[in-house]
N, C-alpha and C positions, 0 to 999 in steps of 0.2 A: 411589382418592384418599382419603386420611385427612382427616376433618373437621378444619378449622382449619389445615391445613398450607398450603393455598393459598387466599388470599382475594383475589378480583379487585381490589377497591378498594385493597388494600395493595400490589399488585404492578404494576398497570397505571395509568399516569397518565391523568387524565380526558381529556386531549387525544386519546387513542387509542380512546375508547369508540366513536366512529363507525366506526373501522376494525374494531373487534371485532364490532360488531353489524350491519355492512352485509350486505345481501343480494346485492350485486354480485359478479360472479364473478372480476373482475380487480382487484387492490388494489395500488397502487403507493405505496410509502412512501419518500420521499426527504427529504433534509435534512442538517443539519450533524452533525458528530461529537458523540457523547455525548447523543443524543436518546433512546436506548434503543429505537429502532424495530426493530432486529433481534431484541432479546429479546422484544418484543411478538409478532412473527411466530412465534418459537419457542414461546411460551406458547400462542398460538392454535392452532398445528398440533398440539401435544401435547393440548390440550383436545379438538380434533376427533377425534384418535385415541382418547382416553379414552372419548368418547361412543360410538364404534363398538365398542370391545372390551367395554364394559360390557353392550352388547346381544348379545355373543357373535359379532359380525361380524368378519371379517377385513378389514383396511383397510391401505393403504400410502400413505406420503407420500414424495415425491421431492424431494431437495434438490440444487441445482446451483450450483457455483462456476465461474469462468472456466477453472480447471484443477484437476485432482485433487490437486495438491500442497498446495493451500491448504484442503482440506476439513477435515482433522482438527483444525486449530487455530481453525476458525471455526464453520461450521454444525454439524458433528458435536459440537463442544464445547458450543455453545449449546443444542442439543436435549438433550444429556445433563444440563446444568445445570438446564434447565427441568423435566425429568422428576424430578430430585432435589428441587427446590423444591416440586413438586407431590405429593411422597410416593409416586411411582410407580416409582422407579428399581429396586427389587428385583423388579419384574415383568418386567424386560427383560434381555436379554443383549447384550453389546457386542462387535462384531467390527470388525477393521480391514482384513482381507484375505479377501473383499471387505468394504468398509466398509458396515456395516449395524448398526442397532439393532433387535433383534427381540423382540416380545412373546412370552413363553414359552408362554402358554396358547393364544393364537389364531394365532400365526405372523404377526401383523401386523408391519409393519416400516417404519422410516425407511431409505431407501436414498439413497446419495450418489454423485453423478456430477460429473465435470469436463466442461465444455463444449468442452475442447480435443479431444474425440473426438466430433464431431457425428454421425457415422454411428451410434455406439452409442446416442445419444439418440434418433435417428430410428427405430431398429429395436428399441428397448427393449420387453420383453414383460411388464414389471411389471403384474400385474392389480390390480383393486380399488383403484384410485387415488382418493384423496379430496382430496389437496392437492399443490401444486407450488410450490416456493420457489426463486427465483433471487436468491441473496445476492450483494452487490456487482455488481449487474446492469450497472453502467456499465463494468465490466471485460470484458464480453463483446465479441466482435469487432464485432457489429452486431445489429440487431433480427432479422436472418435466423435467429439461433440460436433465438429465441422462435417465429418463424414455422414453423420446421422441427420443433421439439420439441413444442410445445403440442398439435397435433392427435393426436400419438401417445398422450400421456398422457390427453387427454380421451376418446379412443376406448377406453381401458382403464379407464374410470370404474367405480367400485364401484356395484352395483345398489342400494345402500342410501343413496345420496346423490343429490340432484337434479343436482348439477354438481360439477366439480372446481374448487376454489378455487385461483387462481393469484396468488401474492404475488411482488412485485419489491421489493427493498430496495437502496438505494444512496445514496452521497454524490454530489451533482451535480458534474461537472467544471466548472472555472472558465470554460472556453471555451463561450460560448453556442451555438456552431455544432457542438459535439460531437454525435454522432449521437443519443445518448440524450436530450439536452436537447430536440432537435427532435422525437424520437419521442414523448416524454411530452406535449409541447404538442399533438400530434395526438390522443393518447389521452384528453386531457381532454374532448374533445367526444363521446366514445363513451358512450352511456347506461349500459352495463354495466361501466363502469370507474370506480373511485374513486382519485383522486390526492390524497395527503396529504403535507404538508410540515411537518416538526417540527424543533425545535432544543433545545439544552440548557435554554433559557429556558422550555420547556414542562414541565420537571420540577417538578411541584408536590409530589411526595412526598419530595423531598430525597435522591434516590439519588446525585446528584453531590456528591462529597466536597469539603470545603473546599480541600484541596490542588489538586484539579482546577480548581476555580473560580479560585484564585489564578493557576494556569498560564494559563487562558483570558484572564484580565485582562492577563497579560504579553503574550500575542499581540496582544490588542486595542490595547495601548499602543504596541507596537513596529512593528506593520505592520497597520493597520486593514483594508486591502483583503484581506490574507491571512486575517485573523480572520473577515471576512464570508464568505469562501469556505469556510474550514475548519469554522467553528462555527455559522454561520448558513445554510450550504448555498446560497449565492448564486453564480450564474454571473457573476462580477465582470468577466470579460473578461481578456485576456492583456496588454494594453498592448503596447508595443514593447520598452522597457528591461525586462530580466527581473529583475535583482537590485537591491535597495536597497543601494548600496555602503556606506552609513553603518552598516549592521548588521555589516560586517566590522570588528572592533574591534582597533586596534593596541595592543599592550603592548610594553614595552621589555625585559622579562625575564619568566620564568615566575613570579617572585615577585609579579608584578602581577596575577595571576589573582584574581578576586573570591572572597570567602567562603572564603579559605584553601584554595581548590581546588588540586589538584596533578596533574601528569601521572603516569599509572600504566602506560602502554604506548605503544609506537611502532607506527605503521603507515605503509607506503609505498604510493603509488599512481602508476601510470605510464600515460600515453597515448602510443601508438607512432605516429609519423608515417610518411610514405612518402618518395618521392623528393624532393618539394618541400615537405613539411609537417614541422613540428617534432615532436620527441619530448621529453617532459618527465616528470620524476618529482618529487613532493614528499614530504617527510617530515612526518608529522602526529603530534602528541601527543594521545592520548585521555585525558581527565582522569577523576578519581574521580566527579565530578558529571555526567559525560556531556557535557562540552564538547569542542571541537576546537581545537587550536592548530596553525596552519601554521608549522612550525619553519623550513623552508627549502625551496628549489626548485632543481632541476637542469634546465637547458634547453638544447636543441641544435636549431638550425635549419639545414637543408642548403641553404636558399635562397641562390642566387648563389655557392655554393661549388663550385669545380671538382672537388676531391677529397672526395667525400661519405663520411661515416663508415660503415664496413661493420658488419654485425651483431656479429662478435666484438669489434671495437673498442668498439662501443656498450655491449655487455654489461660490458666492463671498466670503462668510464666510470661506468656506473650502479652497479656494485659498489663502486667507490671512493667514490662519494657515500654509499652505504649505510654503509660502514665509518666514514667520517668522522662521519656523524650518530650512529651508535651509540656512538662514542667520546665525542662531545660530550654526548649525552643517553643515559646508561647505563640505559635502561629496557628491559624485555623487548619484543622485536619479536613481535607476535601475528599479523600478516598482511602479505603483500606482494601488492598487487592490480595487475592489468594489463588492458589492453584485450583483450577476448575475441576480437577479430578478428585478432589477430596471434599465431600459434603459434610463429613462427620465433624470436622473441626469448625466449619462455618456454623453448623447448628449449635454446637457446644458453646461457641463464643457468643452467638446471639442470645442463647438461652441465659447465659450467665451475666452478660454485660449489656445486652440490649443494643448492640451495634452490629451492623451488617458488614460482612466481608464480601467484597465484590469479586465474583469468579472471573478470571481472565478469559477473554475471547481469543483462544489460541489460534494461531495460523501455522502453516508449515514452518519447520524449524529454520529453514533458510530465510523466510520472510521475517520471522521474529528477530533473527540475528541482523538482518539487513537494517532494521529500524535502529538498533543500537549502534551499528557501524556508521549510519548517517549522523547520529547525534555526536559520536566521537569525532568524526571527520570535521565537524563544525567546532571542535574544541569546547564542547558544552558540558563536559562531565568533570566534576570536582569531588574530592573526598577529604574528610578529616582523618588525621592519623590516629584514630582510636585503636585500642588493643585488638578488637575483633575485625575492624576493617583491614588492619595490617596482617592479621593472622589468617583470615578466611577470605574476605571479599577480594582483595587485590591478588593474592596468590592463585585463587581459583580462576580469575579472569586471565591471568598471565599464562596459565598452562592449558586453557580451553582449546581443544583441537577437534578437527574433523577426523573421522576414521579414514585412514588412507585408502583402504581397500574399497571404500564406497564412493570415492571421488569421481570414478569413471561411470557413475550411474546418474539417473535423473532424480534420485531420491537420496542424497548424501546424508550420512548419519554423523552425529557427534559422539565423542567418547564420553560415556555416561559414568564418569568417575569424578568425585569432588566438583560437581557442577551446580550445587544447590543455590549459592548466592548468584551464580550466573543466570539460572532459570528465573529467580524472582526479580532480578534486575530487568530481564527481558519482559516480564509481566508488567513491571512498572512503566517501562517505555511504551509498550503496546497500549496500555490503558491511559497513557498521558500524551499520546502523539499529537492531539490538538493543542494542548497547553504548551507543548514543546515545539510547535509549528514545524512538524516533520513532513507535512505535505501529502500524507496518504489520506485517501477518502474513507478507508475502511480499516 
C-alpha cells in the first residue's frame, strides 16, 4: 500500500468507525441506498487481506451474491475499485472464469460465488479464509443460506486469524415481515453480532454528489413513504393500494413532455391471458431523459365470449396494433417484451412475422413492483388519454392492491383481478431498467 494513497479518514465516513473497529465476528450493515455501506465492507476486506499478505501469509476472502449473474457488476467491481484506490491493484490478477482476484506473490485471493448453487457453498474447499461477505443479503432465499454456508468457511479459517469475519450488507425490504427483517431483529440480541443502520444522511465527507441529492429530494417530495423505504432504509410496510395513481401524469401530446424531452425509441410489452383472462399489449415511448410514455393499449378479454380468439388470430391482431403504432410514432422499435410463461404466442408471432418477442426475466412480485414505484416516485411516467389507456391501463393501476391477509407474511400476494396492463407495465420497466436509469444491477 503506497503511503498517502488510502487515508482512512478521507474514505470512510465517521459513522462506520464502529463497524471498522469492532471485535465482533458478525457485522450486519443495513440501510438506505447511497449510504456507502458496501464500499466500507470492500475497503475493510481489502485491508484485512493487505495485513495478511504483508506478513507473507496466504489468505482468502469469499464474496457471495444471490446468484452468480450479478457478481461481476457488484462485489467483484467493488473489490477491484477498493484495491485500486488503496494502490494495490498492480499486485493482483483478475479472472472471470472462474471469478477470482488473485494476489500474484502469495496466491491469496478473493473468490466469488452465487448462492443459487447452495451445494457448492456447503462443499467449498477454499482454505485460509479470513473473511466472508454476503452482499445484497436480503435477496438470498432465506437465512438457511447463511446457516448452511457459514460453518464451511469458518471450518476453513486461516491459522493466522482468530476468527472469520462475516459481513452482511443489504437494503431492508419495505415489508416488515420479510424474512431478513425478522432475522436481523433476532441477531441484534446476539453478543457477537453488530447491527449497523446507515443512510445517505450519514455522509459527512461529501461523497454524495449534488445531482444525487437533488434526485433524492424529488423522491422525498413525490412519494415520502417510498423515499423513507429507498433512502432511509425503513420497513415502511406495504399498505393495500400499491400505486399512487396521481404519479401517472396525463399529457395530451408528446409536445407536452417537460424539459423539452422527446421520445427516442418504442417498446411494446404484452401480458398473455388464458381461456378466461385478458391479453393486452401497450406501446411505450422511452424518452431521451429516461421517462416513459404510455402511447396506447390493445386489450382483448375472452370472458363471456362464445368464440374465443385463437393464437394465430391473436398474433395477427397484435401485429396490426404494432404496425399502427409504428406508423403513428416512427421511432425505432428496440424491444418487444412478453410474459415469459407463454411460449406459444412467441413462437406464433416469430413464425408469422419474423420478429422475436423477448420473454421477461421475472423477479418476485415485490421486486417487480418496486421498480415501477421507483420510476413513479421520480415522476417519470406519462400517458396519452387514448380510449384504451383511460378504459383499461389507468383504472387497473388505480385499483391494484395487495391481498390484505398476505401482508403479514414474507411472501405477500397481489389481488389477481384486472391486473393485465399492470403486469405488462411491470415487464416493460423490468426489461428497460438500464434505459430508465433505475439503478438495479440485475
